[in-house]
PALUM-470887 format. One line per field, with one value per residue (C-alpha): residue number from 1; x, y, z. Coordinates in Angstrom, 1 decimal, padded with zeros to 4 digits. Last residue first. Example, Ala and Ser with C-alpha at 12.3 -4.5 7.8 and 13.67 -1.06 7.14 Angstrom:
2
nr [2, 1]
c1 [013.7, 012.3]
c2 [-001.1, -004.5]
c3 [007.1, 007.8]
END
This chain:
379
nr [379, 378, 377, 376, 375, 374, 373, 372, 371, 370, 369, 368, 367, 366, 365, 364, 363, 362, 361, 360, 359, 358, 357, 356, 355, 354, 353, 352, 351, 350, 349, 348, 347, 346, 345, 344, 343, 342, 341, 340, 339, 338, 337, 336, 335, 334, 333, 332, 331, 330, 329, 328, 327, 326, 325, 324, 323, 322, 321, 320, 319, 318, 317, 316, 315, 314, 313, 312, 311, 310, 309, 308, 307, 306, 305, 304, 303, 302, 301, 300, 299, 298, 297, 296, 295, 294, 293, 292, 291, 290, 289, 288, 287, 286, 285, 284, 283, 282, 281, 280, 279, 278, 277, 276, 275, 274, 273, 272, 271, 270, 269, 268, 267, 266, 265, 264, 263, 262, 261, 260, 259, 258, 257, 256, 255, 254, 253, 252, 251, 250, 249, 248, 247, 246, 245, 244, 243, 242, 241, 240, 239, 238, 237, 236, 235, 234, 233, 232, 231, 230, 229, 228, 227, 226, 225, 224, 223, 222, 221, 220, 219, 218, 217, 216, 215, 214, 213, 212, 211, 210, 209, 208, 207, 206, 205, 204, 203, 202, 201, 200, 199, 198, 197, 196, 195, 194, 193, 192, 191, 190, 189, 188, 187, 186, 185, 184, 183, 182, 181, 180, 179, 178, 177, 176, 175, 174, 173, 172, 171, 170, 169, 168, 167, 166, 165, 164, 163, 162, 161, 160, 159, 158, 157, 156, 155, 154, 153, 152, 151, 150, 149, 148, 147, 146, 145, 144, 143, 142, 141, 140, 139, 138, 137, 136, 135, 134, 133, 132, 131, 130, 129, 128, 127, 126, 125, 124, 123, 122, 121, 120, 119, 118, 117, 116, 115, 114, 113, 112, 111, 110, 109, 108, 107, 106, 105, 104, 103, 102, 101, 100, 99, 98, 97, 96, 95, 94, 93, 92, 91, 90, 89, 88, 87, 86, 85, 84, 83, 82, 81, 80, 79, 78, 77, 76, 75, 74, 73, 72, 71, 70, 69, 68, 67, 66, 65, 64, 63, 62, 61, 60, 59, 58, 57, 56, 55, 54, 53, 52, 51, 50, 49, 48, 47, 46, 45, 44, 43, 42, 41, 40, 39, 38, 37, 36, 35, 34, 33, 32, 31, 30, 29, 28, 27, 26, 25, 24, 23, 22, 21, 20, 19, 18, 17, 16, 15, 14, 13, 12, 11, 10, 9, 8, 7, 6, 5, 4, 3, 2, 1]
c1 [066.1, 063.5, 063.1, 060.5, 058.2, 056.5, 053.1, 051.8, 048.2, 046.4, 046.0, 043.7, 043.5, 046.1, 044.3, 040.9, 042.4, 044.2, 041.1, 039.1, 041.8, 041.9, 044.8, 047.6, 048.0, 050.9, 050.8, 054.0, 054.8, 054.5, 052.4, 053.1, 052.1, 053.2, 053.2, 051.8, 048.4, 045.4, 044.2, 045.0, 041.4, 041.6, 040.2, 041.1, 040.7, 040.2, 036.7, 035.6, 036.7, 035.9, 036.7, 039.5, 040.7, 044.5, 045.9, 046.7, 049.3, 049.6, 046.2, 043.8, 042.2, 039.3, 036.7, 038.2, 036.9, 039.7, 040.9, 038.0, 037.2, 040.2, 043.9, 046.0, 045.9, 044.0, 044.6, 042.1, 043.2, 040.0, 037.7, 034.6, 033.9, 030.5, 029.8, 028.9, 026.3, 026.7, 023.7, 024.8, 024.7, 028.4, 029.6, 027.8, 024.1, 022.8, 023.7, 022.8, 025.8, 029.0, 030.4, 031.0, 034.4, 035.4, 038.9, 042.5, 044.6, 046.9, 046.8, 048.4, 049.8, 051.2, 050.0, 051.7, 049.6, 050.9, 051.2, 053.3, 051.9, 050.0, 052.9, 051.8, 052.2, 048.7, 046.2, 044.9, 041.1, 039.7, 036.4, 038.1, 041.7, 044.5, 048.2, 048.2, 049.7, 049.5, 046.4, 044.5, 045.3, 044.6, 042.6, 042.7, 043.1, 043.1, 040.0, 039.8, 040.2, 038.2, 040.4, 042.6, 044.3, 041.0, 042.1, 044.7, 042.6, 039.5, 041.6, 042.8, 039.1, 038.7, 041.7, 039.7, 037.5, 037.7, 038.7, 038.0, 040.3, 040.7, 037.7, 037.9, 034.4, 032.3, 029.1, 027.5, 030.8, 032.6, 029.6, 029.1, 032.8, 032.7, 029.5, 031.2, 034.0, 031.6, 029.6, 032.8, 033.4, 030.1, 030.4, 034.0, 032.9, 033.5, 031.6, 028.6, 029.3, 026.7, 029.1, 032.7, 032.5, 032.4, 033.2, 032.9, 034.8, 034.4, 037.0, 038.9, 036.1, 037.9, 036.8, 036.9, 035.1, 031.9, 030.1, 031.0, 029.1, 025.7, 025.9, 027.7, 024.9, 022.1, 023.7, 024.3, 020.8, 019.3, 021.3, 020.1, 022.7, 025.0, 027.8, 028.5, 027.4, 024.7, 026.9, 024.9, 027.1, 026.9, 028.9, 031.4, 032.5, 036.3, 037.2, 040.2, 040.5, 041.5, 043.6, 043.4, 042.9, 039.5, 038.7, 039.5, 037.1, 034.3, 034.8, 034.9, 031.6, 030.0, 031.2, 029.7, 026.4, 026.5, 026.9, 028.8, 032.5, 035.9, 038.4, 041.7, 044.7, 044.4, 045.8, 044.4, 041.2, 040.4, 041.1, 038.8, 036.0, 036.3, 033.0, 031.1, 032.5, 034.3, 033.1, 035.7, 038.6, 040.4, 043.3, 046.9, 049.4, 053.1, 055.3, 055.6, 055.4, 051.6, 052.4, 050.5, 047.9, 046.6, 045.9, 043.8, 042.0, 040.4, 039.4, 042.9, 044.9, 048.5, 049.5, 052.7, 053.6, 056.9, 058.5, 060.2, 056.7, 055.3, 058.3, 057.8, 054.2, 055.5, 057.6, 054.8, 052.2, 048.9, 046.8, 048.5, 045.2, 043.9, 046.9, 045.2, 047.7, 046.2, 047.6, 047.7, 046.8, 048.7, 048.6, 052.4, 052.4, 049.7, 051.8, 055.0, 053.2, 051.6, 054.9, 056.8, 054.1, 054.0, 057.8, 057.8, 055.1, 057.2, 060.3, 058.4, 057.4, 054.8, 054.6, 051.4, 051.7, 050.0, 052.4, 055.6, 055.9, 059.6, 060.6, 061.5, 063.4, 064.6, 065.9, 062.4, 062.5, 059.1, 057.7, 060.1, 062.5, 062.1, 065.6, 067.1, 066.6, 063.9, 061.6, 058.9, 055.8, 053.8, 050.2]
c2 [148.1, 146.1, 142.3, 141.9, 138.8, 138.3, 136.6, 135.6, 136.3, 133.5, 131.4, 134.1, 134.3, 137.0, 139.0, 138.8, 139.7, 142.7, 144.0, 143.7, 145.5, 148.3, 148.2, 150.4, 149.9, 149.7, 149.3, 147.8, 148.2, 145.2, 147.0, 150.8, 153.5, 157.1, 158.5, 162.0, 160.5, 162.4, 159.9, 156.9, 155.6, 152.1, 148.7, 145.6, 142.4, 138.7, 138.5, 141.8, 145.3, 148.8, 152.3, 153.0, 156.5, 157.3, 160.7, 159.6, 157.2, 154.9, 153.6, 152.6, 149.1, 147.9, 149.2, 147.1, 144.0, 141.4, 138.1, 136.9, 140.6, 140.9, 141.0, 141.5, 145.2, 147.2, 150.8, 153.1, 156.5, 158.4, 159.4, 161.4, 161.9, 160.1, 158.8, 155.1, 152.9, 149.1, 146.7, 144.0, 140.2, 139.6, 139.3, 142.6, 142.9, 144.6, 147.8, 148.2, 149.3, 151.3, 151.3, 154.8, 156.3, 155.9, 154.4, 155.3, 152.2, 150.7, 146.9, 144.2, 146.4, 144.1, 144.3, 145.1, 145.1, 146.6, 145.6, 147.2, 150.6, 151.7, 151.9, 152.8, 156.0, 157.2, 154.4, 154.6, 154.4, 151.0, 152.1, 151.3, 150.2, 150.4, 149.9, 147.3, 144.2, 144.8, 147.0, 144.6, 141.6, 142.0, 140.0, 142.1, 140.8, 142.4, 144.5, 144.7, 148.4, 150.1, 151.2, 154.2, 156.9, 158.1, 157.8, 155.1, 152.9, 153.4, 152.5, 149.3, 148.5, 148.6, 146.4, 143.6, 142.9, 143.1, 139.7, 139.7, 137.0, 135.9, 133.7, 132.2, 130.7, 130.3, 130.6, 133.8, 135.6, 134.8, 135.5, 138.9, 139.8, 138.8, 140.9, 144.0, 143.7, 143.4, 146.4, 148.4, 147.4, 148.7, 152.0, 152.7, 152.3, 149.8, 150.7, 148.7, 148.1, 145.3, 142.8, 143.6, 146.6, 144.6, 141.1, 140.1, 138.1, 136.0, 134.2, 131.1, 128.6, 125.2, 122.3, 118.5, 118.4, 119.9, 121.0, 124.7, 124.6, 124.3, 127.5, 129.4, 128.6, 129.4, 132.7, 133.8, 132.7, 134.8, 137.8, 137.7, 138.0, 135.0, 135.5, 135.6, 138.4, 140.7, 143.8, 144.4, 143.2, 139.6, 137.7, 135.1, 132.5, 132.0, 128.3, 126.3, 122.7, 120.1, 117.1, 113.3, 113.2, 111.5, 114.0, 116.9, 115.5, 115.1, 118.6, 120.2, 118.4, 119.7, 123.2, 123.0, 121.9, 124.8, 127.4, 130.6, 129.6, 131.2, 128.5, 128.0, 125.7, 124.9, 122.2, 119.0, 120.5, 122.3, 119.3, 117.2, 119.7, 120.2, 118.8, 120.5, 123.8, 125.9, 129.5, 131.6, 132.8, 129.5, 130.3, 129.2, 129.1, 129.2, 126.4, 127.2, 123.7, 124.1, 126.9, 125.7, 124.0, 127.4, 128.4, 125.3, 125.7, 128.8, 131.8, 132.5, 133.0, 133.3, 134.0, 135.4, 138.1, 139.7, 140.8, 137.4, 135.8, 138.1, 137.6, 133.9, 134.3, 136.0, 133.0, 130.6, 132.0, 131.6, 133.0, 136.4, 138.2, 135.4, 135.5, 137.2, 138.0, 137.4, 140.3, 140.5, 143.7, 144.7, 148.4, 148.7, 145.4, 146.7, 149.7, 147.7, 145.0, 147.7, 149.4, 146.1, 144.7, 147.9, 147.9, 144.2, 144.8, 147.6, 145.5, 142.6, 144.5, 142.5, 142.6, 141.3, 139.9, 140.0, 139.1, 137.2, 134.9, 134.4, 134.3, 136.7, 139.2, 142.4, 144.7, 145.7, 149.1, 150.6, 149.2, 151.3, 149.1, 147.5, 146.7, 143.4, 140.1, 138.8, 135.9, 134.3, 132.8, 130.1, 129.1]
c3 [068.7, 066.8, 067.3, 064.6, 064.5, 061.2, 060.7, 057.3, 056.4, 054.6, 057.7, 059.1, 062.9, 063.2, 060.6, 062.3, 065.7, 064.2, 062.6, 065.8, 067.8, 065.2, 062.8, 061.3, 057.6, 055.1, 051.3, 049.9, 046.2, 043.8, 041.2, 041.4, 043.8, 043.0, 046.5, 047.1, 047.6, 046.4, 043.8, 045.9, 046.2, 047.6, 046.9, 049.0, 047.1, 048.2, 049.5, 048.1, 049.1, 050.1, 049.1, 051.6, 051.1, 050.9, 051.7, 055.3, 054.1, 057.1, 056.1, 058.9, 058.5, 060.6, 058.1, 055.4, 057.3, 057.6, 056.1, 054.1, 053.6, 051.3, 050.8, 047.6, 047.3, 044.6, 043.8, 042.1, 040.6, 040.2, 037.4, 038.4, 042.0, 042.0, 045.4, 045.5, 047.4, 047.6, 047.7, 050.2, 049.7, 050.5, 046.9, 046.0, 045.3, 042.2, 040.4, 036.7, 034.7, 035.1, 038.6, 040.1, 040.8, 037.2, 036.5, 036.6, 037.3, 039.9, 040.4, 042.6, 045.5, 048.2, 051.8, 055.1, 058.2, 061.4, 065.1, 067.8, 066.9, 070.0, 072.5, 076.1, 078.0, 077.5, 076.8, 073.3, 072.9, 071.8, 073.5, 076.8, 076.5, 074.0, 074.1, 071.3, 072.8, 076.6, 076.5, 074.1, 076.2, 079.9, 082.4, 085.6, 089.1, 092.6, 092.8, 096.6, 097.1, 094.3, 091.4, 091.3, 089.2, 087.5, 083.9, 084.2, 086.5, 084.3, 081.3, 083.1, 083.5, 079.7, 079.4, 081.0, 084.0, 087.7, 088.8, 092.5, 094.0, 097.6, 098.2, 101.7, 102.0, 105.1, 103.2, 104.4, 105.2, 102.0, 099.9, 101.5, 101.1, 097.5, 096.9, 098.4, 095.9, 093.0, 094.3, 094.4, 090.8, 089.6, 091.6, 090.5, 086.9, 084.1, 081.0, 079.7, 076.0, 075.9, 074.5, 075.5, 077.8, 081.1, 082.3, 085.9, 088.5, 091.6, 093.6, 094.6, 094.5, 094.8, 092.6, 092.9, 096.3, 095.1, 098.3, 097.8, 094.5, 096.2, 098.2, 095.5, 093.0, 095.3, 096.4, 092.8, 091.7, 094.5, 093.3, 089.7, 086.9, 087.0, 084.4, 080.7, 078.4, 079.6, 080.3, 083.5, 086.4, 085.3, 087.9, 086.9, 089.5, 089.5, 089.6, 090.8, 089.8, 092.4, 091.5, 091.5, 087.7, 088.1, 090.8, 088.4, 085.8, 088.4, 089.7, 086.2, 085.5, 088.7, 088.0, 084.5, 086.1, 088.6, 085.8, 085.7, 085.3, 084.7, 084.8, 086.7, 086.5, 082.8, 080.6, 082.0, 083.6, 080.4, 078.3, 080.4, 080.2, 076.4, 075.2, 078.0, 076.8, 079.3, 079.9, 078.1, 080.3, 080.6, 083.0, 083.0, 085.9, 085.1, 083.7, 080.0, 078.3, 077.8, 075.4, 072.3, 074.5, 075.7, 072.1, 071.3, 074.7, 073.4, 075.5, 076.7, 079.9, 081.1, 084.7, 086.2, 083.7, 084.7, 081.4, 080.8, 081.0, 078.4, 076.1, 076.4, 075.3, 072.2, 071.3, 072.3, 069.9, 071.7, 068.9, 069.3, 069.9, 072.2, 074.6, 077.5, 080.2, 083.7, 085.6, 089.4, 091.2, 094.3, 093.4, 092.9, 091.1, 088.7, 087.7, 087.2, 085.2, 083.0, 082.2, 081.6, 079.4, 077.2, 076.8, 075.9, 073.2, 071.8, 071.6, 070.2, 067.1, 065.3, 061.5, 060.0, 056.5, 053.1, 051.5, 052.2, 049.2, 048.4, 052.0, 054.7, 052.7, 054.3, 051.6, 050.5, 052.2, 051.4, 054.6, 056.6, 058.6, 062.1, 063.4, 062.3, 064.2, 062.0, 062.8, 060.7, 062.2, 060.5, 061.5]
END
């Protein structure tokens, strides 16, 4: 994945004076100044409350240049769901955490490149222990507890106790805490009650099994939203795994977090066709390229604009036009189709079309090799 750098201030997308290379569309532009401001604010808040941040680098696909900005801004732990991303910044000498349950096929890599893993299975803890012992080291683990979201974690209380009791005998691992994930799969919201129960469970496990677990990993940027909205978290929540809030300034339900920048990432596409055409296809309607039968509203003739990006890169529903007079009609694998009839801009072939992004849209675009990535050092 290729990243381009630009030391000039961020310019309007219509200003074509900044040339990255001959073929620079579609692209994501990332404003490092805005990202750094977000990180500084969140780090300051969490330090005041004795909460450690594990910065999640998934959205940036582990880009080392952006990771260095995180570290310069006070981040003391890096984390990711994919070992491929963590390996990209293996040279950065701060602790690293695997936040997706390790795959059996990657156990040795996880122990080699990560200091900590989130785990939920006794067999995986045994494998991590064996791998660590072969390397003459000890691997730290945080045991994940399913508090109702029904993604990863141990759900039933008796299974929690059984797992912890047996895992403490594995000499290659050290159980340093428990954690949970909320609002990602089941949409279960973090609440004071849920997090208080997690803290109480840690104390119970420490007392019952002679452990000295220090960490209660209380979730992701959704939990940060709870903190910002209610001004507190239960005493004992001392780690958050944050990505969306640091990079996009959003938290629970993808809602903007007050005081953070929400526009550090934007998509710039190139217009490849502008024509007046009917608003409803002419002919018998079958399935589209993705196996769906489309439905259309008849508005008569409209000015249709096509941009050179498609569903292979991002779902159109995850794009938000900067030009509020534009309506996204849909797309195919390689084409994004827009209604620009009401726009005050007279779009022409070769013009820029700019979009804000949802978290899911940004993640898809960052993962696509067909979308170029541009780092902006804006003043």
